[in-house]
N, C-alpha and C positions, 0 to 999 in steps of 0.2 A: 662528580656524577652528573652525566648529561641527560639522564632519564628524568627530567623534571616534569612537574605536573603540567607546565605549558607545552612541553614536547610531546606529551602522551597522545593527544588527539591526532597529530600528524603521523605519529608512529603506527597508530591503529589504521589510519587511512593508507599508509605504505603497505601494511600487512594485508589489508583488504584488496589492494591492487595486485599484490603478489598472488593472493588467492584466486585471482581471475585466471591465472595460468592453469589451474586445475580444471577449468571449464573451457579452455582454448584447445581445440583439437589440432593435432599436428597436420598441416595442410597437405604435405606429400601423401599421407595415408589417406586422407579424404579423397584426393585426386585419383588414386588408384582403386577406389571403391572399398576400402576396409571398413567393415561394419564395426561401429563403436571403436574408433581408433584411439590410440593413447593421446593424452593430453601433453602439452608442452610441460607441465609439472611432472608428469610421469617420466618423460625423457630427461628432464633435469635431474630428477632424483637418481636415476641409474647412472647417468653421466657423473654426478657427484660421487657416488659410491666407487665407480671405476677410477676416477681421479684420486680419491683417498688411497685406494689400493695401490695404484701405479706410483703415486708420489712416495708412499712408504717403501715400496720395493726398490725404487730407483733413486732415492735420496734427493727428490725435489722438495720444494716448500709445500707441504700438504695444505697449510691454511691458504695460501695464495691460490693453488689449484681449485680448492673447494670454493673460494670466494668467486673465482672465474666461472666455475661450472654453474654455481647458483645464480649468478646474475647475467650470464651470457645472452639469455633470451628474455630477460626481463621487459624490454619494451613491447614484447609481443602481448603482454597483458592488455595493453592499450590498443596497439595497432593490429593485432592478430598475427598469426604465423604466416610467413611468406615462403613459397618455394624459391629455390635459387634462380629459376627463370623469371620470377616476379620482382626480383631485386634490382633496383636501379640507383643511380646517384640521388635521386629524389627520395626513395625509400630509405636509403642509408642516412640521409640528412634527417628524415622523420624519426628514425630510430634514435639518433643522437639527441634531438630535441626532446624526445619522449623519455629517454633515460635520465636526462637532466631534470625534467619535470618530476619524475617519479623520485629520484634521489634528493631532490629539494625538500622533500617531506622529512628528511632526516636531519639530526644535529650536524652541524658543520664538519666536525672531525670525521664522522662516519661517511657523510656525503662525499667529502674530498678523497677518502681512502677508496670508497667503492667506485667512484668515477674514474679514478687512476687505474684501478683493476680492470674496469670495463674497457677503458681505452687501450690498456696494454693488451688485453685479449683481441680487440679490434685490429690493432696494428700487427699482432702475431710475430713480433720480432724476438721476444724473449723465450727461453727454453720452457718456461711454464705456459705461456700462451700457446706455443706450438704444441706442447703435449695436450693441453685441453682441446684444441681445435682437432687434433687427430683422434683423441679418445671420444669426442662427441660424435664423430663419424663412425667410429667402431661400434659405439652404442646403437646408432641408427641401423647399421648392418646387422647387428645382433637382433634388433627389433624386426627387421625385414625377414630374417630367417625364421623367427618365431611365427610371424604371420604366414609365411609360406608353409611351415609345417602344419599350421592349424588350417590350411586351406582357405585363409580369410580373404585373399586378394582376388579381384575380378581381372586385374591386369598384372603383368609381369612386375616383379619387384627387383629385377636385375639392375635397373638404374641406380637403386639405393646401395647396392653392393659396389657397383662400378664407382660411384661417387665417393664411397669410403676408401676404395683402392686408390683412386687418384689423390685423395687428401692424406693418405698415410704414407709417410716417407721414412720414418725411423725404422731400422731393421727389427728391433724387438717388438715394435707395434705392428709391423708387417706380419710377423710371425703370429702374433695374437690375432690378427684379422684373418690370417689363413685358416686358423682353427675355427673361427666364426663361420667363414665361408664354406668349410667342409661340412659343417653340421648338417 
């Protein structure tokens, strides 16, 4: 049993940090003037649901996809959400340092497992990582369409759809995205 009394304060601290994602607005939506934009946690939640569904339908490892979906944006709890244009080698390094600081709050076995999954997602080489990276963009496109329908944006949301189209390469996910785009 790794959930010892001595590990509990750090586990609570870890959960408090992850809770900050509920109060971290998605920067891209803020940039285009969305009133009360979704949080990073909102995006993470629906990305995880999408990953669960896709993994079960396509025979991928659902637990691995869920772990990736749940932790892919975890550093943003500390450093904030960055738009793609704001990301640099320096911010990537800061993300890496931050994920390690956050995961260092966990018992060794969990820390090692989660950092390996986070690194796998970052590298984007495995089928699971590629799936999550594409599904995460499809979720963003779906959110853009929802904002568009609601008339929430003061600027065009087309760049979010284009970003998803560029990131989505698997035929079955291209079909899914085309349905999102048609909505």
